[in-house]
C-alpha positions in Angstrom: 0.0 0.0 0.0 2.8 2.4 0.8 4.6 1.5 -2.4 1.4 2.4 -4.4 1.2 5.8 -2.6 4.8 6.5 -3.5 4.2 5.6 -7.2 1.1 7.8 -7.3 3.0 10.7 -5.7 5.7 10.4 -8.3 3.2 10.1 -11.2 1.7 13.4 -10.1 4.7 15.0 -11.8 3.9 13.3 -15.1 0.9 14.1 -17.2 -0.2 14.3 -20.8 -1.7 17.7 -20.0 0.3 20.8 -19.4 0.4 22.4 -16.0 -0.6 26.0 -15.5 3.1 26.8 -14.9 4.1 25.2 -18.2 1.4 27.3 -20.1 2.6 30.5 -18.4 6.2 29.8 -19.3 5.3 29.0 -22.9 3.2 32.1 -23.3 6.0 34.2 -21.9 8.5 32.6 -24.2 6.3 33.2 -27.2 5.8 36.8 -26.3 9.5 37.3 -25.9 10.2 35.7 -29.3 7.6 37.8 -31.1 8.9 41.0 -29.4 12.5 40.2 -30.4 11.5 39.2 -34.0 9.8 42.6 -34.3 12.8 44.3 -32.7 10.7 45.9 -30.0 12.3 46.6 -26.6 10.5 45.9 -23.4 10.1 49.7 -22.9 8.6 50.1 -26.3 6.2 47.2 -25.7 5.1 48.8 -22.5 4.5 52.1 -24.1 2.6 50.7 -27.1 0.5 48.2 -25.1 -0.3 50.2 -21.9 1.2 47.5 -19.8 3.8 48.6 -17.3 7.4 47.8 -17.9 7.6 46.0 -14.6 4.7 43.7 -15.6 6.4 42.9 -19.0 9.7 42.1 -17.3 8.0 39.9 -14.7 6.0 38.1 -17.4 9.0 37.4 -19.5 11.0 36.2 -16.5 8.4 34.3 -14.5 5.3 33.9 -16.7 3.2 35.8 -14.2 0.9 38.6 -15.5 -2.5 40.0 -14.9 -5.2 38.8 -17.3 -6.0 42.4 -18.4 -2.3 43.0 -19.2 -2.1 39.7 -21.1 -5.1 40.7 -23.2 -3.6 44.1 -23.9 -0.4 42.4 -25.2 -2.5 39.9 -27.3 -4.4 42.8 -28.7 -1.2 44.7 -29.7 0.0 41.6 -31.6 -3.4 40.9 -33.2 -3.8 37.7 -31.2 -6.8 38.6 -29.1 -9.1 36.2 -31.1 -6.9 33.3 -29.8 -8.8 33.7 -26.5 -12.2 32.9 -28.0 -11.9 29.2 -27.4 -11.1 29.6 -23.7 -14.0 28.2 -21.6 -16.1 27.7 -24.7 -18.4 24.6 -24.4 -17.1 21.8 -26.6 -20.2 20.5 -28.5 -18.1 17.6 -30.0 -17.2 16.3 -26.6 -20.9 16.1 -25.6 -21.6 14.0 -28.7 -18.7 11.7 -27.9 -20.0 11.3 -24.2 -23.4 10.2 -25.5 -21.7 7.3 -27.4 -20.4 5.9 -24.1 -23.7 6.1 -22.2 
């Protein structure tokens, strides 16, 4: 029984799904990459987006950012529509669930 608990505890670190921290980190890396490709400094990005320089630095370093600030950055890079699918009901999933009932 103890052995099973140890295995389950270790398996918690492995998942086919991304963790929130992984998503944060990936978003921050993507923003940094786009910013650098467009040759925009963090200061310029802050000025153009209305997001504070400190928030941009923190986001690129830790992945932490307020939702409103993230949306402002997405808007600046014409990526705001990418958020349309968040929390949207998945009709296809409901159809698949019916098959298993």
